N, C-alpha and C positions, 0 to 999 in steps of 0.2 A: 906823703902829707898832702892834703888838699889845700893848696895855696889859696884857692878862691874862698874857702871857709875861713881861713885865717884873716884874709882881707875883709870879709864881712864882719868878723868879730872886731877888728881894728876900727872899722867905720861905725860900729854899733856896740860900744863897750858896756851897755846896760842890757842884760838879758832878762826878759820876763819869765819867771818860773811859776807855773800854774799848778794848783793843787785841787781845783774843783771847777765846775762849769761856770760859776760866777767869775772866777779869775780868768777863765778862757775868754768870756765875752768882753771883759775889760781889756785884756792884753791885746786882742786883735784890733782894738780901737786906738792903741797907743802908737807911738813912733818906734817902739821896739821892733826890730826886724827879725829877731831870733827868739823863739819861745821854747823853753824846756818844759816838757809834759811830765808831771810828777804824780799822775793819778790815772785811774781807769782800769779796765780789764780787757781780756782778749776779745770780748764782744763789742766794747765801746771805743777802743783805741782807733779803729779805722775812721770812725765819725769825728772824733776829736781832731785827728790829724787833718782830715778833709776840711774842717772849719778853718784851721790855721792856714793851710795851703791856699784855700779859696780867698783868703785875705792878702795873699802875696807874701807871706812870711815863711821863714825857715822853721820846720818842725823837728825837734829833737826829742825822742822818746827815752825816758829813763826806764830801761827794761826791768831793773830790780824792783820798781814800784808798781809794775803793771801785773795785776792778778792774772795768773795763768801763764805768764811769761817770765816770772821772777825765779828762774832756776839757772843752773850753770850750763845748760845745753845750748849748743849752737843753733838748734832748730828755732829757738825764740828769735834769733836774729833773722833767720830765713823767713819767719812769719811776718816780721815787720817789713822786710823788703818785698815780699810777695803779696801782702794783703793790705798795705797802707801806702801812702805817698810820702812817708816820712823821709826827711833828708839824712837822718842819722840817729845814732843811739848814744845814750849815757849809761855807764855801768861802773860798778866797783869790781867787776870780775874781768880781770885781764885776759882770760882765755876767750872772751867773746869779741875782743877788739880785732883779732886777726880775721875772723869770719866776716865781720862787718866791713872791714877794709876790702876783702875779696869781693864783696857784693857792691862795692862802690859807695858805701855809706860814710858820712862824716862820723868821727868818733871822739867821745869825751870819756876819759877814764878818771873816776872820782876817787879821791883819797881823803880819809878823815885824819887830819894831822892833830892827834891828841897826845902824842908823846914822841920820844926820840926813835922808837921802833918804827913808827909810821914814816919818818924821814928815811930810815934805812930801807924800808920797803920800796920807796920811790927810787932810791939809788939802785937797788937790786933789780927792779923791773927794767931799768934802763940798761943794765949790764948783761942781763941773761938772754938777750936775743929775742925777748918776747916782742911780738908785733907792737910797734909804737903807735899810740893813738895820735890823732891830729893835735889834741891838747889834753892837758890834765887839769882837773879842777880840785882845788883844796878846800876843805871845810874844817872848821868854820872860816868864813871869809874875812873875819876881823882879826886874823893872826898878826903877830908882831912883825914889823918890817924886816927884822933880821931873819925870821923864819921864811918869809916870802923870798928873800934873797938866797937863802940856803936851798929852797925848793927849786928856784930858777937855776941855780948852779948844778943841781943834781939832775935836772931834766933836760933832755934834748929838744923838747917841744914846748910851745908856749903854755903859760899857766893862767888859769881862770881862778877866781875866788867866789865862793858861794856860802850861804848860811850866815845868819845874824847880821846881814848888811841892812842897816836900818835908816841911814840918812846919807846926805851928800858927803859929809866928812868921811864916813866909812868907804864910800865909793872912791873918793879922791885919795885916801890913804892907800887903798889897794892899788889903784892905777899909778900913783906916784912912786910906788915901791916895786914896780916891775910886773904887775899883773896885767894881762892883755884885756880882760873884761871881767865883769862881775855878773853873777846870776842872783836873783832875789825874788822871793814871793811877796815882798813888801810893795804893794801897788803904788804907794807914794813915790818910791824911788824910780819906778818905771817912767815917771814924768820928768826926770832930770834931764 
């Protein structure tokens, strides 16, 4: 686990998640130190990452959402490492985590917690010797406190929450119930 990444998340519990160039420009002007990149393609992602890095922030690329890299192949992780200055990756594909860790990248493994089977998958991932991410992120981020507690119990790594985080109450609910940080595309929340 990258302890330095965890410490940065602890110190900066609101993560700006960007889905277009307008969001990128706004995010780099905020106090958010970590930016999740949720858009782009194989041609534009190096420039997007460069804008974030030149503003002194941590750039995390969501591989599943980058056209040309959104597959289950480890080569997509290699591309990010070799062709950008990204600090890490976000993915729903557990098989990419091990390669990213080998390359020294920070890792976020996303889970959509929509039913009890999703919770079982979190527990299975932890038990089957799959390379552990630095953190997991559960979506939607406005899940019930008892679900957050169950996820924390099932996971050996810290938990983030993202998706549908709309205001200060949503942020505080997540943080007060055991989430390390929240990610959101809601630009108003970035200013909290």
